[in-house]
C-alpha positions, 0 to 999 in steps of 0.5 A, a space after each residue: 712914172 708919176 702918172 702911173 703912181 697916181 693912176 694906181 692910187 686912184 684905182 685903190 681908192 675906187 675899190 675902197 668905195 666899192 666895199 663901203 656898203 659892206 663896212 657900214 653893215 658890219 658897223 651896224 651889226 657891232 653896234 646892235 643889241 644882239 651882238 652885245 648880248 652874244 659877246 656878254 654871254 661868251 665872257 660870262 660863260 668863260 668866267 663861270 667855268 674858269 672861276 666857279 665850276 673848275 674850282 668847285 670840281 677840284 674842291 669836291 675831291 678831284 685832286 689831292 696832295 701826295 703824302 711823303 713816304 720816303 724812309 717809311 717801312 713799306 707796310 706803313 707807306 702803303 697804309 698811308 697812301 691807301 688811306 689818302 685815296 691813292 694806290 701804292 705800287 711796289 716798283 722795284 727793290 735795289 741795294 742801298 747801304 744808307 737805308 734799312 732794308 724794306 724802307 721806301 727810298 724813292 716815290 713817283 709822284 714825289 711827296 706834295 705833288 697834286 694828283 687825281 684821286 686814285 692815282 698810282 704811286 710807285 715805290 722803290 724799296 731798299 734792299 739794304 747792303 749788297 749781299 755776296 756769297 761766301 766762298 769755301 776756304 777749307 783746304 786752302 792756304 792763308 794767302 789763297 783765302 785772302 785773295 778769294 775773299 777780296 774777289 768777293 768784296 770780303 775781308 780776312 779776319 782773325 787767324 786761329 790755329 789748331 791741331 788736326 789729323 785731317 788737314 795738313 799743316 798750314 791749311 785752313 780747316 774751318 771758317 767762321 761763316 759757312 760757304 755759300 752763305 749770303 752776307 753784306 759786302 765788306 764782312 769779315 771772315 775768320 779762319 782756323 789754320 791747321 798746325 798738323 797732327 798733334 804731337 804728344 809728349 812721351 816718357 822715355 822708357 828705361 833701356 839700360 840693362 836690356 838686350 838690344 832686341 828688348 830695347 827696340 821693342 820698348 821703343 816701338 811700343 812707346 812710339 819712339 825709334 832707335 837712333 844711333 847705336 854705339 858699341 862699347 867693349 865690356 867683360 862684365 856684361 853680356 854682348 848686345 846689352 844696353 849700357 847707356 841711352 840718350 835721352 835718359 829714362 824718364 825724360 819727356 820727348 815728342 812722339 817719333 823721336 830717336 833714342 841713341 843706344 850704347 851697347 856692349 860689344 864682345 872684346 878686350 877692354 881698352 888697355 890702361 895707359 900707365 903714367 911713369 912716376 916722377 
């Protein structure tokens, strides 16, 4: 074992002696003036390019800092970037409740970034609040209107009332914001609800002393109607003569109200009951 190891080391040593002339030549070249001159030239060129030429190119206008235009109106931001030697590009518009409509909410590259002259700067513009379309509420009940507005992200506001011959009672006849209008999400819509047709106060005509036929005509002309009819016997007045009425003549009542009549009926008067003297 030891023999083979010593033999191997001796072979390696002999190989190294064979390369000795080549190593001596390499050492002579490294110590020569030409090599030193070449190495110095390479180092000098590196220093020249890295520390003199490139900085001079940068200072000559090759790059610049991007202005910060966040929060500025689009026209102002565009003018500032163009004046700095950059190109402003409107990339997109998106809803943003925190910034006024038409202002810059994002830029790429960001403000302060170092870029080349003429670089494009992409701007994202605020579209303001989210806009929704107002639904039509006319003819609906107040409950239906509330649900319809909530589906669109809107709120029901004040509820007003008015008479109307066109819209049934308790249905919506008007709204503060026209249907299909575009408004901000969360806006309030006021409504006007119908009370039904207007009820006018009518003065009850004088019917006492009139015949039944005349009384009916007077009531119809006054937009009233005949109510209950009670008969009373009397020898002093002609049959079918009105002797009393309710409500009384001159009272104010709603249109269409009934007026009860007390009318004479032919026959003997009720006999008077005699109370014996005590």
